[in-house]
Structures are given as C-alpha cells and as structure tokens.
C-alpha positions, -999 to +999 in steps of 0.1 A: +145+053-161+171+079-155+181+104-128+154+129-138+126+102-137+138+092-102+137+129-091+102+133-105+090+102-086+106+114-054+091+148-057+056+134-065+059+111-035+065+141-013+036+161-028+014+145-055-007+176-057+020+200-069+015+216-103+036+205-132+052+240-132+063+235-095+074+200-102+094+211-133+110+239-113+120+216-085+139+193-108+152+218-133+130+210-163+106+231-183+069+223-179+062+204-211+091+179-209+082+174-172+046+167-181+057+143-209+079+124-185+051+121-159+028+108-186+054+082-197+058+071-161+021+067-157+018+048-190+046+025-180+027+016-148+054+031-125+030+058-112-001+039-104-022+067-090-025+097-067-042+097-033-046+116-001-031+101+031-058+100+057-054+094+094-077+065+102-082+075+138-095+109+127-123+092+108-133+068+136-111+039+127-091+037+159-080+000+156-056-012+130-047-049+128-029-074+107-044-108+102-024-137+090-046-162+071-041-198+061-064-210+034-072-242+015-051-237-016-079-247-039-097-215-030-070-189-038-089-172-066-122-171-047-104-158-016-086-130-034-119-119-052-137-119-018-109-098-003-112-073-031-149-069-022-143-064+016-139-027+023-125-032+059-095-050+043-071-022+033-043-044+020-038-081+012-004-096+005+007-132-002+035-141+021+062-167+026+063-186+059+035-202+079+006-182+065-006-177+030-018-141+032-015-111+055-044-086+057-043-051+070-077-040+084-091-009+099-119-010+125-138+014+147-129-004+179-121-038+194-158-048+192-158-040+155-126-060+150-142-089+169-172-088+146-150-086+115-130-116+126-160-137+136-184-129+109-164-117+079-129-131+078-139-166+088-164-169+059-139-158+032-135-187+008-111-214+019-101-198+053-088-225+076-071-205+103-062-169+111-040-151+136-045-115+145-020-088+156-035-056+169-015-024+163-010-005+196+009+025+181+020+035+147+057+045+146+061+050+109+035+054+082+037+061+045+073+053+038+086+065+005+092+039-022+119+061-039+138+063-006+136+025-002+149+020-037+178+043-031+187+027+002+189-007-016+213+005-043+247-012-040+279+000-056+292-022-084+317-048-074+351-041-087 
C-alpha cells in the first residue's frame, strides 16, 4: 500500500458516498485508476464495506453500555455464534485481562438494558459472570482508522 492508497482510504473514511470522480479529483488521479485502486483495496479486504453513521439516540436507543463477560472456555464457539445472532449486541471483542469478551450494546432505556442483561446476556452459552458499564455521555464517536494508523507511525531508528 502506497501513499495514494492511504489518501484514498482517508478520503473514503471522511465521505464514503463521494463519487469516484470526486475521489479521484481530491487525490490527484483520473477516475479509472482511482476506481481500480478502490477495487483492489476492497478485494484485499482493506475496505470491508460502506455504511451510514446513525445517532442511536435519534432512533430511540438512548442507552449505550459495555458489558464485560467471563465465559466457560469450552463454550467459546457457541457463545460467539449466539452473539452474532443477537441484534442488540453491536460489537463483540475478545479482550485481555479479567474478562473474556466485551460487548457494546444499544438499548431504548434502562429498563430495556435490565431486560437484556437478565434475559438475554445471561443465557448466552457459557456465560459465568458479567459486569456492565453504562455510557453517560459520548465524547468521541467514529474515530478514523487512517488517522490512528498515521499517529502510530514512528520514524526509523538511525
């Protein structure tokens, strides 16, 4: 991946709906080579999709929470399959530390979160214990992967 690919990724992170012509203009390429590069980035699995960022509160999902889960390790595959089938779970990550997974969930209100915890999360395969953190206010959302990658670049030792 070269500088032009990184510029394409950065531009698409800012606006994934822009036309190939606009994208090409913004990075100084003609339309066809730009389209070819985007296709190559998609085929390589670097670009994994396009989506709209939606404010959960505006669609009646006012409570966001993170749930740390400890499971019986013999149930990992079944747990992960059940998580994939649970719409209220927006993200699931394996983690290092005391827990095995952290889940990000969206709920209508605290009563909805209570129901999710008591009737959905506890019955996921292998769940032994969970701990919930409720988000009070979102400070930053939708950080850009390309910016994170640039911020982690270190000059060569020499």
